[in-house]
C-alpha positions in Angstrom: -6.8 0.3 -5.0 -9.6 1.3 -2.6 -7.6 1.1 0.4 -8.7 -2.2 1.6 -6.1 -5.1 2.4 -6.5 -8.5 0.9 -5.4 -12.0 1.5 -4.8 -14.0 -1.4 -4.7 -17.4 -0.7 -5.2 -20.8 -3.1 -3.8 -24.2 -4.2 -0.4 -24.9 -6.0 -0.6 -23.6 -9.9 -3.8 -21.5 -9.5 -2.2 -18.4 -10.2 -1.6 -16.4 -7.1 1.9 -15.3 -8.1 0.9 -14.2 -11.5 -2.3 -12.5 -10.2 0.0 -10.7 -7.6 2.8 -9.7 -10.5 0.1 -8.5 -12.7 -1.6 -6.0 -9.8 2.0 -5.4 -8.6 2.6 -4.0 -12.4 -0.6 -1.8 -12.3 0.3 -0.4 -9.0 3.4 0.7 -10.3 2.3 2.4 -13.4 -0.4 4.3 -11.1 2.3 5.1 -8.4 0.0 3.2 -6.0 2.2 2.2 -2.7 1.8 -1.8 -2.8 4.0 -4.5 -0.5 4.5 -8.0 -1.7 4.6 -10.4 1.2 4.3 -14.0 1.7 5.0 -16.4 4.4 7.9 -18.0 3.6 11.3 -17.3 2.0 10.7 -19.5 -1.2 7.0 -17.9 -1.8 8.3 -14.4 -1.4 11.2 -15.0 -3.9 8.6 -16.1 -6.4 6.8 -12.9 -6.0 9.8 -10.9 -5.9 8.6 -9.8 -2.6 9.5 -10.3 1.2 8.8 -12.6 4.1 5.6 -11.3 6.3 8.3 -11.4 9.4 11.0 -9.2 7.6 8.5 -6.9 6.2 6.5 -6.0 9.2 9.5 -6.8 11.5 7.6 -9.4 13.5 8.9 -11.7 16.1 9.4 -15.3 14.9 7.1 -16.9 17.6 4.2 -14.6 16.8 2.0 -17.4 15.1 3.2 -20.2 17.7 3.4 -18.5 21.0 0.9 -16.1 23.0 2.0 -12.8 22.9 1.4 -10.1 25.5 -0.6 -7.3 25.5 2.7 -5.0 25.1 3.9 -7.3 22.1 0.5 -7.0 20.2 0.5 -3.3 20.8 4.3 -2.6 19.8 3.2 -4.8 16.5 0.0 -3.0 15.5 2.0 0.2 15.8 4.6 -0.9 13.6 1.9 -2.1 11.3 0.2 1.4 11.4 3.2 3.6 11.0 5.4 1.4 8.4 7.0 3.3 5.8 5.8 1.1 2.9 8.4 2.1 0.7 11.1 0.0 2.4 
């Protein structure tokens, strides 16, 4: 709620999805924009969210290939101006 971004990680069964869903409910009750993303479709479905690639319209090779300066600039622009209500 302070405007910072957080990366939530942990082993299976440690409560990541539970914590994310509780925080999501808090955000909904307080009209705070919040986006739930996960690296895989299975993980995204378990938190009723979407994949990182789909949410931020990233190319599938963003983590496996070196991107050009233009590609990186385009990704940053998408992230900066993205409508989080999608």
